[in-house]
N, C-alpha and C positions, 0 to 999 in steps of 0.2 A: 770342208769348209767352202762355201761360196763367198767370193769378194764382189761387191758391187761398188763400182767407182761413183763417186758424187761430184766429180770434175773433169774436165777435159785437159789433158796436158799435152803440150805441142813442144817438148824440149829436144825431140829427134825429128825434125821436118822430113828429113830423106827417107824415113822409115816409119811410117804411122803404127806398125805393128809394135815396134819398140816402145813408143808412147803409151799403147794399152798396157804394156808390162809395168811401165813407171806408174800407171794410174792404179793398177791393181796393189802393187806394193805400197804405195803411199795410202791407199785406203785400208790395208791390213795392218799398217804400222810396223812394217819389215825394216830390218836393220841391213840386210844385204840382198843384193841380186848376184848371182854367179852365173856367168855368161861367157859365150865366145863370140857375141855380136860386137862387131867392130865399133859400130856407131854408138852403143851403150857404152862400152869400154872408153871411148873418148870423152865421154861426160865424167866418169870416175866416181862421182858421187851426186845424188840428187836429193834435196830436202833432207839431209842427213842419212840417207840411205847409200852405203857404199856399193859400188858396183866393181865386181872382181872378176878376173878372168879365171875359166874354168879348169885350164890346164896349167901347171907349173913344172917344169924340169922332167918332162915325159909322164908326170902322175898327176892326180888330182890335188888341187889346192885344198887344205883343210878347210871343210865347209860344215862343221858339227853346228856352229850357232845358227847359220843359215838353214840348215834342215830342221831346226826345232822350230821355225817359224813356217806356217803353212803358205803364206803368199810368196816367200822367198821360194819355197820348195816348188810351187806352181810356176812361178817365172823361170826357174831353173829349168823344169821339165818343159815348159813351152818352147824354150828357145834352145834346148840342146839337141842337135840333130841325132837321129836315132833311138830317141826316147820315147 
């Protein structure tokens, strides 16, 4: 699935790449973004999209719902080091 953003978002001025992740998630109608990015985690939510930490108590936070959404998966892969 390819997502094309129809608008420009500037919710994270200190990290323009994070804004691109938000743009893709909004365009795809995602419910979640799973990330380790501090700037995105500080926002916690954007236009109804929950932004969750990728690790919890040494393991991975349950992300079954997020993984069923292509844009959330794309966002998770894009901003997860090592993937």
